[in-house]
N, C-alpha and C positions, 0 to 999 in steps of 0.2 A: 338232723334230727334228734329229737332228745332222748330220752332213756325209756324203754316197755317194761314193764313189769309183771307179772301174771303170777296168780297161787296156784302151786305145782306142789303134789306130793308127789314122794319117794318110798317105793317100798322093797322090802327083799323079795328078791325075786323068786325063792324056792316055796318061801311060805306063802308067797302068793300064788303061786302056780296051784300048791299044796289048798290053799281055798279056793280055788277056783275051782278044783276035781272035788273038792268035797270031803275032803281027810283034814278040814283045819275052818276053824270058826275065824271069820272077817277080824273081831278085835284080839285074834292071836298074832296077828300079823304083824310085824314090826313095820311101823311109817312114818315118819316123818311128813307136816306139810310147811310150806315154806312161800316166802316172798321169793320171787326169782327172779333175777334179770333175764331178758332175753336178747341172748346176743347172739345174732344174724353171722357175726366173725369168726365165731369158735361154731367148732365141727361136732363136739361132743356133749351134752350137758354136765356139770359140773359140780361137787360137793363139796363142803369144810369137812376134814378128817373128823370133828366131833361128830358129825352127822352120819356120816362113812361107820362108826361104831358104832353108833346109836340104832342104825338096822342092823347092825352084825353081818357086815356084807366083807367078802375073804377080796387081797390083793389078787389080781391075776399080772403081776407084773407091771416091770415100768417100759414106757416106749420114749424116744425124742418126740421132743412134740416143739412148734414154732409159737411162743409168749412174748406179752411184749420187751420182758427181756432178753427178748431172744431164743434160739435153740436149748432148752435143756430137758432132763428127764422128769415124764408126769407118772403118777401111779395112775394105773388103771383097774376098774371093777367093771359089775354090772349090777344093774339095776332097773324095777319098773318105774317109769317117770306117767303121772296124769295129769293131764290139763281140762277142767270143764270136762269129764267122765270118758275122756277121750286116753288113750294109755299106748307106750313104747317099750318095749325094751330094749336097753341102751346098753353100750359101753359109756361109764361115764367117768369123770377124770376126778383123781382123788386132790382137793384142795388143800393148801394151811386149813388149819383150823382159823376161827372167826373172819373168814372171806366170806362175798358172797354167793350164795348158789345163783348158777348159773343154766339157761337150757338154751342149747345149741341147734344150727341147724338140724342135722340130723333127725331127733327130739323133733323136732316141727313137722320137718318134712313128715316123718309118718303117721304123724295124727291128724295130716293136713292141714297145717295150718298156714299162713302164710303171714306176713309183716306188712299193715298198712301203713308207710312214710306219714301221711298226712294226715293219720285221724292217732298215730302213736298206739293202734290196736290189731289185737290176734284176729284174722279172720278166718272162718271156719271152713273149710276148700273140701274134699272128696280125701278121705286119707288114703285111700293107693290110687294108682297109675299103673296101667301096661302100657 
């Protein structure tokens, strides 16, 4: 299977909620639009440090995580992720600067997306299952 990329927007979650509550204009919400690699081997989405800074996101600390280099400490924050008008609120990994943004399986499942390996595209399903 090749690489699947998608356009995604990441929002500052506090500002996004204030916008949804009518307390802030959409233009005032910190947001970044990125080309992201869809990585079904990753649990959470991940953004490089410079985009975390742009969004004004605070660190929630570190967790041990399994990476290609082995187990290491990973910085953690929280962001709102949007792909094609579907949103998810997710823990987000803080990656080193100038690395590729990733969309992990948790965000995909929250938004109801599946990956079609034959077409290398995201397929919309229902966002919630009981």
